[in-house]
N, C-alpha and C positions, 0 to 999 in steps of 0.2 A: 556489587551486583549491578548489572546494566539495566537501565530502564528505557522504555520508549514513550514518546509523547507525540500524538498525531494532532495536526491542525488543518483546518480548511474545509471541513464538511459544511454542508448547508443545503438549502433548497434552491433548485434551479429548474427552469423550463426546459422542456425537450429541445435538443439542438444547442443548449447552452454549454458552458464550460465551468469547470472547477479545478483548482490546483490544490492538492493535498500535499502536506509536508510531514516528515517523520524525523525526529531528532533523538539520537541516543545520548543519554547521560550516564555518569558513573564510569565504572571500569570494566573493561573486557579486554582479554589478551589478543584477540583477533576477530574480526568480522569476515566470516566466510561468505555470507550473502545477506542481502536485506530485500525486503519486498512487501507487496500488498496482497491481502486476501479479502474477500467480502463474504457476508453472510446475511441471509434474509431469515426472518422468524420461521422456524420449523425446518429450515434448510441446512445443508452442509456448508461448512466454511470451504470456499473455493479460491484457487489461485487466480489473481488478476495479473501480476507481473512481478518479476524478480530480477535483481541485478547482483552478479557475484563480484568478488574482490577483483577479478580479472576483467570486470566490465562485460561479462556475457549476460545477455538479457533474454528472458523468456516472457511471452505474453499468452494469455488465454486467447483462443481463437475469437471469442466474443468481443474482445476489445482491441484487436489488432487493427491498426490504421486509425484509431480514435484516441487511444491512451499512449502516453509516453512516460517511461520511468527514466529517472536520471539521478546522478549523484550531484548534490549541491556542495557538500563538504565531506570530509572523511566520515563524519557522524550523522549526516542528514541526507535523506533521499526525498525525491519529489515525485508526485504522479500528476501529470498534466492530463486532464480528462476533457476531451472535446466531443462535440456532437453527441451529448449524453441522451440516452434513451430511458424510457420508463423502466425497462428491465435492469438498468444500472442502479436502481434504488436498493440500498443495503447499508449495513454497517461495514465500514471499511477498517480493517485492521492491519497495522504495521507489524512486520515480523523480522526477527534477526536470527540468523544461524551462527551460533559460535562454533569452535572446533570441537570435533568429537573428544570426549563423550558427553559434552554438555548439551542440554536441551534448548529447543527453540524458545526464544523470548517474544512475548506478544505485547503490544500496546493495548490500551483500554478501548480503542475503536472510536471512530468519528462516523457520524451519520450522514449519508448522502440521499437526498430525496429529489427525485426527478418527477415533477408534477406541473400541471397547468393551473 
């Protein structure tokens, strides 16, 4: 069973940067896509960015031009987050989509706080 581990969260001032990483361990037959979602207390988990096995990338409108998702290795993705804003404060979750009919796999989350 594949597992995901996120690293890189923390506290940063507005306008600052953070780099999140997510590494998959264990076995999986194929990675269809990996990505990042975020959630604030009481809110829905929302898409931040995803990258498919064909390197097709989707960003949420709220992060376009500020965040960059990339593949570091076959099992690791990065999220470079620049010009961070107060509204980027959330728990960031890494996600992996295996082939049908298997369900999405989630990491445990890493907290990002943008504060003065």
